[in-house]
C-alpha positions in Angstrom: 61.5 68.7 -0.6 60.4 67.1 3.0 63.2 68.6 4.7 62.6 72.2 2.4 59.2 72.0 4.0 60.5 71.5 7.5 63.1 74.1 7.4 60.3 76.4 5.9 58.1 75.9 9.0 60.2 75.3 11.6 59.0 77.0 15.2 55.1 76.0 13.0 52.3 74.4 14.6 51.4 71.3 13.4 48.3 73.2 12.2 51.0 75.4 8.8 51.1 71.1 8.2 48.0 70.5 8.3 47.3 74.1 6.3 50.3 73.0 3.9 48.8 69.6 3.4 45.4 70.9 2.7 47.5 72.9 -0.3 48.9 70.6 -1.8 46.3 68.4 -1.5 43.7 71.1 -3.2 46.2 71.8 -6.2 47.2 68.7 -6.5 43.3 67.8 -7.2 42.4 71.3 -9.4 45.4 70.8 -11.4 44.0 66.6 -12.3 40.7 68.6 -12.5 41.8 71.2 -15.0 43.4 68.2 -17.1 40.2 66.3 -17.6 39.2 69.1 -19.1 40.6 68.2 -22.6 40.6 64.6 -21.8 37.5 62.3 -23.9 36.5 58.9 -24.0 39.9 56.0 -24.2 41.8 58.6 -21.6 42.8 58.0 -18.2 41.4 61.6 -17.1 37.5 61.3 -18.5 35.4 59.6 -16.4 37.3 62.4 -13.9 35.7 65.0 -16.0 32.5 63.1 -16.7 31.9 61.9 -13.2 33.5 64.6 -11.1 34.1 68.3 -12.0 30.7 68.1 -14.4 28.4 66.2 -11.9 29.7 68.9 -9.4 29.1 71.5 -11.7 25.0 70.1 -11.8 24.9 70.7 -8.2 25.7 74.3 -8.3 23.2 75.1 -11.0 19.8 75.7 -9.8 18.1 77.7 -11.4 16.0 76.2 -14.5 17.7 78.1 -17.9 20.9 78.2 -16.1 20.5 74.0 -15.9 19.5 74.3 -19.5 22.3 75.9 -20.4 24.4 74.6 -18.5 23.5 71.2 -20.4 23.5 72.1 -23.6 27.5 72.8 -22.8 27.6 69.2 -22.2 26.0 68.2 -25.7 28.6 70.0 -27.3 31.3 69.0 -25.4 29.9 65.7 -26.3 30.4 66.4 -29.6 34.1 68.3 -30.2 35.2 64.8 -27.8 33.4 63.2 -31.1 35.5 65.3 -32.9 38.6 64.8 -31.6 38.3 60.9 -31.8 37.3 61.4 -35.4 40.3 63.8 -36.0 42.7 61.6 -34.5 41.2 58.4 -35.8 40.0 56.8 -32.9 35.9 57.0 -33.3 35.3 53.9 -32.7 31.6 51.7 -32.2 32.4 52.4 -28.2 32.9 55.2 -27.8 31.2 57.3 -30.2 28.0 54.4 -29.1 29.1 56.5 -25.7 29.2 60.2 -27.3 25.8 59.4 -28.5 24.0 58.3 -25.9 25.0 61.0 -24.0 24.9 63.7 -26.3 21.0 62.7 -26.5 20.7 62.5 -22.6 22.5 65.8 -22.2 20.0 67.3 -25.5 17.4 65.9 -23.5 17.9 66.9 -20.0 18.1 70.4 -21.4 14.8 70.0 -23.0 13.1 69.0 -19.8 14.7 71.9 -18.7 13.6 74.3 -21.1 10.0 73.1 -20.5 10.7 73.6 -17.2 10.9 77.4 -17.6 7.5 77.5 -19.9 5.4 75.4 -17.2 6.8 77.8 -14.5 7.1 81.4 -16.1 4.4 83.4 -17.5 4.7 84.6 -21.1 5.1 88.4 -19.8 8.1 88.2 -18.5 9.3 87.1 -21.6 9.7 83.3 -21.3 9.0 82.6 -24.9 12.7 85.3 -25.6 14.3 83.2 -22.9 13.8 79.9 -24.2 14.0 81.0 -27.8 17.5 82.0 -27.3 18.4 79.0 -25.8 16.5 76.5 -28.1 18.0 78.3 -31.0 21.7 78.2 -29.2 21.3 74.7 -28.9 20.1 74.3 -33.0 23.1 76.2 -34.1 26.2 75.0 -32.2 24.4 71.0 -32.9 24.2 72.8 -36.5 28.0 73.5 -35.9 29.4 70.4 -34.9 27.9 68.4 -37.7 28.9 70.4 -40.1 32.7 70.5 -38.6 32.2 66.1 -38.3 30.8 66.4 -42.2 34.2 67.7 -42.8 36.1 65.6 -41.4 34.2 63.0 -42.4 34.8 63.2 -46.0 39.0 63.4 -46.1 40.4 60.8 -48.1 42.6 59.2 -44.5 39.2 58.8 -42.7 38.2 55.3 -44.1 34.7 53.4 -44.1 34.6 52.5 -40.7 35.5 55.4 -39.8 33.2 57.5 -41.7 30.0 55.0 -40.4 30.5 56.4 -37.1 30.7 59.9 -38.4 27.4 59.6 -39.9 25.8 57.8 -37.3 26.8 61.0 -35.1 25.6 62.8 -37.2 21.9 61.5 -37.2 22.1 61.5 -33.6 22.8 65.1 -34.1 19.7 65.4 -36.8 17.3 63.9 -34.9 17.2 65.6 -31.3 17.6 69.1 -33.9 14.8 67.8 -35.6 13.2 66.7 -33.5 12.9 70.4 -31.6 12.3 71.7 -34.5 9.7 69.4 -34.9 7.8 70.3 -30.7 8.2 74.1 -31.9 6.0 73.9 -34.8 3.9 72.0 -33.0 4.0 74.2 -30.2 3.0 77.3 -32.4 0.2 75.3 -34.1 -1.4 74.6 -30.4 -1.1 77.8 -29.1 -2.6 79.5 -32.7 -5.8 77.3 -32.6 -6.5 79.6 -28.7 
């Protein structure tokens, strides 16, 4: 391989070699990052996904609307990972607990970003439409994934231990969805008083 590279770059400067080295590094790094996107807890690349690629994207997102949507996407990713593990009969207590904590963390961050939108933008700019759309998206996504988990938990080949872990994930979904519904109800009632 290296002799081939030498032949191709014969007569070129050291800068060319450095350029090729950087390209190889970038392509191999991006391949790892791409492969990590499909990783689930327990996979060797999962930490690349949660500790490298997702935080990189976090830093690129500045607008609260985009942050809220990205946090919802990350919450949904954790639900999808739970589904994958449940289908493969690998959803054990430690993995479920981590996914559940991370799901709740991302849902809370989305809610905080929504609160920031509501505090900083006047109603006349369509804030209620934007925040309502984001909230409905979370509610819809979470409810859809809860149904998928219910279907997996209802299979005959799922053990009682696995069903228990699936039930715990479903309860986490219910807490977040119901909590948001309660907050929306409280906001509408407090708005009606003024």
